[in-house]
C-alpha positions in Angstrom: -0.1 0.0 0.0 0.9 3.5 -0.3 0.3 4.4 3.2 1.0 2.7 6.6 -1.4 2.2 9.4 0.0 4.9 11.6 0.2 8.6 10.7 3.7 9.7 10.4 5.2 12.0 13.0 5.8 15.5 11.7 8.8 15.8 14.2 10.5 13.0 12.1 10.3 14.9 9.0 12.9 18.1 8.0 12.1 21.1 10.2 9.6 23.7 9.1 9.3 27.3 9.8 6.6 28.0 12.5 4.2 29.5 9.8 4.6 26.3 7.7 4.0 23.8 10.5 0.3 23.9 10.4 -0.2 23.3 6.5 2.7 20.8 6.7 1.0 18.7 9.4 -2.4 18.8 7.2 -0.4 17.9 4.1 1.4 14.9 5.8 -2.1 13.7 7.4 -3.7 13.7 3.9 -0.7 11.9 2.4 -0.9 9.1 5.1 -4.5 8.6 5.0 -5.5 6.5 2.4 -9.2 6.6 3.0 -9.6 10.3 2.6 -9.9 12.6 -0.5 -7.8 11.4 -3.6 -7.1 14.8 -4.4 -5.1 17.5 -2.4 -5.0 21.2 -3.8 -2.0 23.2 -2.5 -2.9 26.8 -2.6 -1.2 30.1 -1.9 0.2 33.4 -3.4 3.3 33.7 -5.4 6.4 33.1 -3.4 4.4 31.7 -0.4 6.3 28.6 -0.2 4.1 26.1 -2.0 6.4 24.2 -3.9 8.8 24.2 -0.8 6.1 22.4 1.1 5.8 19.5 -1.6 9.5 19.3 -1.6 9.5 19.0 2.2 6.9 16.1 2.0 9.0 14.3 -0.8 12.1 14.7 1.2 10.8 13.2 4.5 9.6 10.0 2.6 13.0 9.0 1.4 14.1 5.8 2.8 11.0 5.8 5.1 8.8 2.8 5.0 4.9 3.3 5.0 4.6 6.4 2.7 6.0 6.4 -1.0 5.9 9.1 -3.5 5.7 7.4 -6.8 6.5 10.4 -9.1 7.0 14.3 -8.7 6.4 16.2 -11.9 7.2 19.8 -11.9 4.9 21.3 -14.3 6.0 24.8 -15.3 6.2 24.8 -19.2 5.1 21.4 -19.7 2.3 20.4 -22.0 0.2 17.3 -22.1 2.7 15.3 -24.0 5.7 16.4 -22.1 4.1 15.9 -18.8 2.9 12.5 -19.8 6.4 11.6 -20.9 8.0 12.6 -17.9 5.3 10.9 -15.5 5.8 7.6 -17.4 9.4 7.7 -16.9 9.0 8.2 -13.2 6.6 5.5 -12.9 8.7 3.0 -14.8 7.0 2.7 -18.2 9.3 5.0 -20.2 8.0 8.0 -22.0 4.4 7.4 -23.2 1.9 9.1 -25.1 -0.9 10.3 -22.9 -3.5 7.6 -24.1 -1.0 4.9 -23.5 -0.1 6.3 -20.1 -3.8 6.5 -19.0 -3.9 2.6 -20.0 -0.7 1.8 -18.2 -1.6 3.6 -15.1 -5.1 2.0 -15.0 -3.4 -1.3 -15.4 -0.9 -0.6 -12.6 -1.6 -2.6 -9.4 0.1 -0.1 -7.2 -1.7 2.6 -5.2 0.0 5.5 -6.6 0.8 8.8 -5.1 1.6 11.8 -7.2 3.2 15.2 -6.4 2.4 18.0 -9.1 4.2 21.3 -8.4 3.4 24.4 -10.4 0.4 23.2 -12.1 -0.8 26.8 -12.5 2.4 27.5 -14.6 2.0 24.6 -17.2 1.8 25.2 -20.8 3.9 26.4 -23.5 4.0 27.5 -27.3 2.1 30.0 -29.0 -0.3 31.9 -26.9 -3.3 31.4 -29.0 -3.0 27.5 -28.9 -4.8 25.3 -26.5 -1.3 23.8 -25.4 0.0 27.2 -24.1 -2.9 27.1 -21.2 -2.6 24.9 -18.0 -6.3 24.1 -18.3 -5.5 22.0 -21.5 -3.2 19.8 -19.5 -5.8 19.5 -16.7 -8.6 18.6 -19.3 -6.6 16.2 -21.3 -4.7 14.3 -18.8 -4.8 15.4 -14.9 -8.5 14.9 -14.6 -8.6 11.4 -16.4 -5.6 10.5 -14.1 -7.5 11.6 -11.0 -10.6 9.5 -12.1 -8.5 6.3 -11.8 -9.3 5.1 -8.3 -5.9 4.0 -7.2 -4.3 7.3 -8.0 -4.0 10.1 -5.5 -2.2 13.4 -6.0 -1.2 16.6 -4.3 -1.2 19.5 -6.7 0.1 22.9 -6.5 -2.5 25.3 -8.1 -1.4 28.8 -6.8 -4.3 31.2 -6.7 -5.8 29.7 -9.9 -9.2 27.8 -9.9 -7.7 24.8 -11.5 -9.2 21.5 -10.3 -11.6 23.5 -7.9 -14.7 21.8 -9.1 -13.8 18.6 -6.9 -15.8 19.2 -4.0 -14.2 16.3 -2.0 -10.7 17.6 -2.5 -8.5 18.3 0.4 -7.3 22.1 0.5 -3.9 23.1 2.0 -3.7 27.0 2.3 -0.2 28.2 2.5 0.2 31.7 3.9 3.2 33.9 3.1 4.1 37.2 2.1 3.2 36.8 -1.7 6.0 38.8 -3.0 4.9 40.2 -6.4 7.0 40.6 -9.7 7.6 38.4 -12.6 8.6 34.7 -11.9 12.4 34.7 -13.0 12.8 36.3 -16.5 9.5 35.3 -17.8 8.5 38.7 -18.8 11.7 40.0 -20.0 11.6 41.0 -23.7 13.2 39.1 -26.4 15.8 41.8 -26.9 16.9 41.8 -23.3 17.4 37.9 -23.3 19.4 38.0 -26.5 21.5 40.6 -24.9 22.4 38.2 -22.2 23.6 35.5 -24.4 27.4 35.4 -24.8 29.1 35.4 -28.2 31.5 33.2 -29.8 34.7 34.9 -31.3 33.1 35.1 -34.8 29.8 36.9 -33.3 27.4 33.8 -33.1 25.4 33.2 -30.1 27.2 30.9 -27.5 24.4 28.8 -26.2 26.5 26.8 -23.9 27.4 29.7 -21.8 23.9 31.4 -21.8 22.3 31.8 -18.5 20.0 28.6 -17.9 17.0 31.3 -17.4 17.5 32.6 -20.7 17.6 29.3 -22.4 14.4 28.3 -20.7 12.5 31.7 -21.7 13.7 32.9 -24.9 11.7 30.7 -27.3 8.4 31.7 -25.4 9.8 35.2 -25.6 10.4 35.2 -29.3 6.8 34.0 -29.9 5.7 37.2 -28.5 7.8 39.6 -30.6 6.1 41.5 -33.5 8.5 40.6 -36.3 6.7 38.4 -38.7 8.3 35.3 -37.1 12.1 36.1 -37.6 13.1 35.6 -34.1 11.5 32.2 -33.9 13.0 31.2 -37.2 16.4 32.3 -36.2 16.4 30.1 -33.2 15.1 27.1 -34.9 17.4 27.3 -37.5 20.4 27.6 -34.9 21.6 24.0 -34.1 23.2 25.3 -31.0 20.0 26.4 -29.5 18.3 23.1 -30.5 21.1 21.5 -28.4 21.0 24.0 -25.4 17.6 25.5 -25.5 14.4 24.4 -23.5 13.3 21.0 -25.0 9.8 21.4 -23.5 9.5 24.8 -25.1 11.0 23.5 -28.5 8.5 20.6 -28.5 5.4 22.8 -27.7 6.7 25.4 -30.5 7.3 22.6 -33.2 3.8 21.2 -32.6 2.5 24.4 -34.1 2.2 23.5 -38.2 1.9 27.1 -38.9 5.4 27.8 -38.0 7.8 27.3 -40.7 11.0 25.3 -39.9 14.3 24.5 -41.7 14.8 21.0 -43.3 12.9 18.3 -41.7 13.4 19.6 -38.2 9.6 18.9 -37.4 10.0 15.1 -38.1 13.6 15.0 -36.2 12.4 16.5 -33.2 9.2 14.5 -32.8 11.2 11.5 -32.8 13.7 12.8 -30.3 11.4 15.0 -28.1 10.3 12.2 -25.6 13.8 11.6 -24.5 15.2 15.1 -24.9 12.8 16.4 -22.5 14.3 14.2 -19.7 16.7 15.9 -17.6 19.8 15.7 -20.0 22.1 18.4 -18.9 25.2 17.3 -20.8 25.2 18.9 -24.0 27.1 16.4 -25.8 24.4 13.7 -24.8 21.6 16.1 -26.0 23.4 16.2 -29.3 24.0 12.8 -29.5 20.1 12.2 -28.9 19.2 14.7 -31.6 22.0 13.4 -34.1 20.5 10.0 -33.7 17.1 11.2 -34.6 18.4 13.2 -37.5 20.6 10.5 -39.1 18.9 9.1 -42.4 16.3 12.0 -42.2 18.1 15.5 -42.3 21.6 15.5 -43.7 22.5 19.0 -42.8 21.4 18.8 -39.3 23.2 15.4 -39.1 26.5 16.8 -40.3 26.4 19.9 -38.1 25.7 17.6 -34.9 28.2 15.0 -35.8 31.3 16.6 -34.1 29.5 17.3 -30.9 27.7 14.0 -30.7 31.1 12.3 -31.3 32.6 13.9 -28.1 30.0 11.8 -26.2 30.7 8.1 -25.1 28.0 6.9 -27.7 27.0 8.4 -31.1 25.0 7.0 -34.0 27.0 5.8 -37.1 24.1 5.0 -39.3 20.4 4.4 -39.7 18.2 2.6 -41.9 14.5 3.7 -41.6 13.6 2.5 -45.2 12.7 -1.1 -44.5 11.6 -2.5 -41.1 13.6 -5.4 -40.1 13.6 -8.2 -37.4 15.7 -10.9 -36.0 19.2 -9.3 -36.6 22.4 -11.2 -35.7 26.0 -11.1 -36.7 27.3 -13.6 -39.1 30.2 -15.3 -37.2 33.4 -15.9 -38.8 33.4 -13.2 -41.4 36.5 -10.7 -41.5 34.1 -8.1 -42.9 31.4 -8.0 -40.1 27.9 -8.7 -41.7 24.4 -8.8 -40.1 21.6 -11.2 -41.1 18.1 -10.0 -40.5 14.7 -10.7 -41.7 12.6 -8.2 -43.7 8.7 -8.0 -43.1 8.0 -10.7 -45.6 10.2 -13.1 -43.8 13.1 -13.1 -46.4 16.5 -13.0 -44.8 19.0 -10.5 -46.1 22.5 -9.4 -45.1 23.8 -5.8 -44.4 27.3 -4.3 -43.9 27.7 -3.6 -40.2 29.9 -0.7 -40.9 27.6 1.3 -43.3 24.1 -0.6 -42.9 24.2 -1.0 -46.7 22.1 -4.0 -47.8 24.1 -6.8 -49.3 21.2 -8.5 -50.9 19.1 -11.7 -50.0 20.8 -14.6 -48.2 21.5 -17.5 -50.4 18.8 -19.3 -48.5 15.7 -17.6 -47.2 12.7 -18.1 -45.2 10.8 -18.7 -48.4 13.3 -21.4 -49.6 13.3 -23.6 -46.4 13.6 -27.4 -47.4 11.0 -30.0 -47.1 12.3 -31.4 -43.8 12.1 -27.9 -42.3 8.4 -27.4 -43.3 7.5 -30.8 -41.7 8.9 -29.6 -38.5 7.2 -26.3 -38.6 3.8 -27.7 -39.6 3.0 -24.7 -41.9 3.9 -23.5 -45.4 7.4 -22.1 -45.6 6.4 -19.0 -47.1 4.6 -18.2 -43.9 7.8 -18.2 -41.8 8.5 -15.0 -39.9 11.6 -15.2 -37.7 11.6 -13.7 -34.1 15.3 -14.3 -33.8 18.2 -16.0 -35.7 21.4 -18.0 -34.7 23.6 -17.8 -37.8 25.8 -20.7 -38.3 27.7 -18.9 -41.2 26.4 -16.5 -44.3 24.5 -19.3 -45.7 22.8 -21.3 -42.8 20.9 -20.3 -39.5 18.9 -21.6 -36.8 15.5 -19.6 -36.9 13.1 -18.9 -33.9 9.7 -18.6 -35.7 6.9 -16.7 -34.5 4.9 -20.0 -34.2 7.4 -20.7 -31.5 9.2 -23.4 -33.6 12.9 -23.6 -34.1 13.6 -24.0 -38.0 17.0 -24.7 -39.7 17.7 -22.5 -42.8 20.2 -24.3 -45.0 21.2 -24.4 -48.7 20.8 -27.6 -50.5 24.7 -28.0 -51.1 25.4 -28.0 -47.5 24.3 -31.4 -45.8 26.6 -31.0 -42.8 24.9 -27.8 -41.7 21.5 -29.2 -42.5 22.3 -32.4 -40.3 23.5 -30.2 -37.3 20.7 -27.4 -37.4 17.8 -30.2 -37.8 19.1 -32.1 -34.9 18.7 -29.0 -32.9 15.4 -28.2 -34.1 14.2 -31.8 -33.7 15.5 -32.0 -30.1 13.6 -29.0 -28.8 10.6 -29.8 -30.7 10.3 -33.4 -29.5 10.9 -31.9 -26.0 8.1 -29.5 -26.2 5.7 -32.2 -27.3 6.6 -34.3 -24.2 6.7 -31.4 -21.5 5.1 -27.9 -21.8 7.8 -26.5 -19.7 10.2 -27.3 -22.7 8.6 -25.2 -25.1 11.2 -22.8 -26.6 10.7 -19.1 -25.5 14.1 -17.4 -26.8 16.9 -17.9 -29.2 20.1 -16.2 -29.2 23.4 -16.3 -30.8 27.1 -15.7 -29.9 30.7 -16.5 -30.3 33.3 -14.5 -32.1 35.7 -17.6 -32.2 33.2 -20.5 -32.9 29.4 -19.8 -33.4 26.9 -20.9 -30.7 23.0 -21.3 -30.6 21.6 -20.4 -27.1 18.1 -21.7 -26.4 15.8 -20.7 -23.5 12.5 -22.4 -22.6 9.5 -21.8 -20.4 10.9 -23.8 -17.8 13.7 -21.3 -17.2 16.2 -23.6 -18.5 19.2 -22.5 -21.0 20.7 -24.8 -23.5 24.0 -24.3 -25.4 24.5 -25.7 -28.7 27.8 -25.2 -30.6 27.0 -24.6 -34.3 30.8 -25.3 -35.5 30.6 -29.0 -34.5 27.7 -31.6 -34.2 26.0 -32.2 -30.8 23.7 -34.7 -30.2 22.6 -33.1 -26.7 23.1 -29.6 -25.6 24.7 -28.3 -22.5 21.8 -27.3 -20.3 21.2 -25.7 -17.0 18.1 -24.3 -15.2 19.0 -20.8 -14.9 15.7 -19.1 -13.9 12.6 -19.8 -11.9 10.5 -17.8 -14.8 10.2 -18.5 -18.6 13.3 -17.1 -20.5 12.8 -13.9 -22.6 16.2 -13.5 -24.0 19.6 -15.3 -24.4 23.2 -14.5 -25.8 26.7 -15.7 -25.1 30.2 -14.6 -25.7 33.4 -16.7 -25.9 36.5 -14.9 -24.2 40.2 -15.1 -25.2 41.1 -17.2 -22.2 38.6 -20.1 -23.1 35.4 -19.1 -21.0 32.1 -19.3 -22.7 29.7 -16.9 -20.8 25.9 -17.0 -21.4 23.5 -14.4 -20.5 19.9 -15.0 -20.0 16.9 -12.9 -19.0 13.8 -14.2 -17.2 10.2 -13.1 -17.2 10.7 -11.9 -13.7 13.1 -9.2 -14.7 16.4 -10.8 -13.9 19.6 -11.2 -16.0 21.9 -14.1 -15.2 25.2 -15.1 -15.9 26.4 -18.8 -16.5 29.8 -19.7 -17.4 29.0 -23.2 -19.0 31.7 -25.3 -17.3 30.6 -24.5 -14.0 27.4 -23.5 -11.9 25.4 -20.2 -12.7 26.0 -17.1 -10.6 23.9 -17.4 -7.3 22.7 -13.7 -7.8 21.4 -12.0 -10.9 23.7 -9.7 -12.9 20.6 -7.3 -12.7 17.1 -7.4 -11.1 14.5 -4.9 -12.4 10.7 -4.4 -12.3 10.8 -4.6 -16.1 11.1 -7.1 -19.0 14.5 -7.4 -20.9 13.6 -7.4 -24.5 17.0 -8.1 -25.9 20.5 -9.2 -25.0 23.9 -8.9 -27.0 27.5 -9.6 -25.8 30.9 -9.2 -27.3 34.5 -9.8 -26.2 35.9 -6.2 -26.9 39.2 -4.6 -26.2 37.9 -3.5 -22.9 36.9 -7.1 -21.8 33.5 -8.8 -22.3 30.6 -6.4 -22.4 26.8 -7.2 -22.3 24.0 -4.9 -23.5 20.6 -5.5 -22.3 17.6 -3.6 -23.6 14.6 -3.1 -21.2 10.9 -2.6 -21.7 11.0 1.0 -20.2 13.2 2.0 -23.0 16.6 2.0 -21.5 19.8 0.1 -22.8 22.1 -0.9 -20.1 25.8 -1.6 -20.9 27.6 -3.8 -18.5 31.3 -4.3 -18.2 31.2 -7.9 -17.2 34.3 -8.5 -15.1 34.1 -5.1 -13.1 30.3 -5.0 -13.0 30.3 -1.4 -14.0 27.3 -0.1 -16.1 26.3 2.8 -18.1 22.7 3.5 -19.3 22.1 4.4 -23.1 19.0 6.6 -23.3 17.8 5.2 -26.8 14.7 7.0 -28.7 12.5 4.1 -28.9 11.8 0.5 -27.3 14.5 -1.9 -28.7 13.4 -5.3 -30.0 16.8 -6.9 -30.7 20.3 -5.9 -30.2 23.8 -7.2 -31.7 27.3 -6.1 -30.6 30.7 -6.2 -32.4 34.0 -6.6 -30.8 35.1 -3.2 -31.8 32.2 -1.6 -29.9 29.5 -1.2 -32.6 25.9 -1.7 -31.1 23.3 -2.4 -33.7 19.7 -1.8 -32.6 16.7 -2.9 -34.1 13.5 -1.1 -33.1 10.1 -0.2 -34.8 11.6 2.4 -37.1 14.4 0.1 -38.5 18.2 -0.6 -37.9 20.6 1.9 -36.4 24.2 1.5 -35.4 25.8 3.2 -32.3 29.5 3.5 -31.8 30.6 3.0 -28.3 33.8 4.6 -27.1 35.1 1.8 -25.1 38.0 3.7 -23.6 35.7 6.2 -21.9 32.5 4.1 -21.8 32.7 3.4 -17.9 34.2 6.8 -16.8 32.0 8.6 -14.4 
């Protein structure tokens, strides 16, 4: 539950000034009372300490059992979309659209407690559009959220009438001097704000050194100028401002289709906005995110951002958004690295890992599977749609089909490969017929020195097959208590074969096949791992894990150090080369990210 059975003692919270103790006690009593009103309105004049009171409540809950604040979303400058993205991140869903967020919150079994500071300052973009008014955020998202029975919220509304129609709401009045004046630099003119921006040696605005308040306010101020849009266009045409300016203000402004933009900026920004509006203070990371969205879409913006993005520990090398693909896997034993992947028709194609260029259809394809394979699949070969692949070489592979069957892909002139791959498919097909727990749930590949196929099943067992030599039975071990959702492996220079597997319970485990699995997970999260990839790099073995909340975690296996790569979309599959090129398959296609292994785990 969100609340305990006993009201927390205010004396155990951080100290409050005497004039704030009464509203603080009222707010604390409301938060602890799960049977009272689900909405608490925090009211008061400007500078009376309303936001500070919500921060006080949040600070007191840290590390304290019985009272949990699940999300705190400061709303100044947020629109419906940017509020939904931030709330989704904090609740662990990743950035979601408002409609998907409402669905997720409705399905969430937790009693949720939210804090919403500065609702009365919400809104951004042109003043004549609904997105500029806080009432729009209330109507489109706050009121539907508050209609969900297991959600409670304390909302700061200032002296406005927002959410005042709820007769059952708790109202906390915060008294204070209410000093007037504009909030920060909100009413400064565009000319005044521009004058506060330092200049480079050649006279261009140096947004990296501009005051934070100026970067937050200047776009909104430019919308109020009477210059036929010249000020707005100047900011939108300046890549330096795109990297350093307010991401929420840019998102709201670019949503106005009336405003002309350079190149394909609107499309690029729409792709990057859910992640750019997170708290990324590192300009190189913001450049890397925007650059990742621009590659294969806006060539001019891509080239401008490339030098700054290249300074970050990850940057996008190429992207292919022309054809969606699935089941990507590196082809083993190739000096020139190739990637095998399935197109929407099920046909397998190879790609050059360095450039993303298509090298054409594979010698065999899912539409050319032999008769013995069709009998295992129990359906026509033309309907094969691989979920994942484990290549033996450039001409043969084991496929995990969407029908949950393992299928060998071989050419007619390679009987050795056919015998080995058909044995693996037959082994798991027979096992699944005899025991439901043996139904295959995941297939992965790995091995830079010799190829492997890794099979995970519903019972939590991981099976390791060598694809370089015939095996009658695999090396198997029950690693998980739940079904396996993703698997991969890597063979190291010192002879170790490390397998990594993810379970439906959110655990990622390591098993070296000559020993017992590690007794504790490599990682345990409240989300599902959607993809794994591993490689033996110059920095040692590296594991990449994609999660259902949109994060990609990069693990240095022997030290346990981890970095989080904030990718723009959910990842369906991953592949990692020994020289640090991470290939990501997502709903828009394929992308390749260069990892700087020399600085990857520096903090």
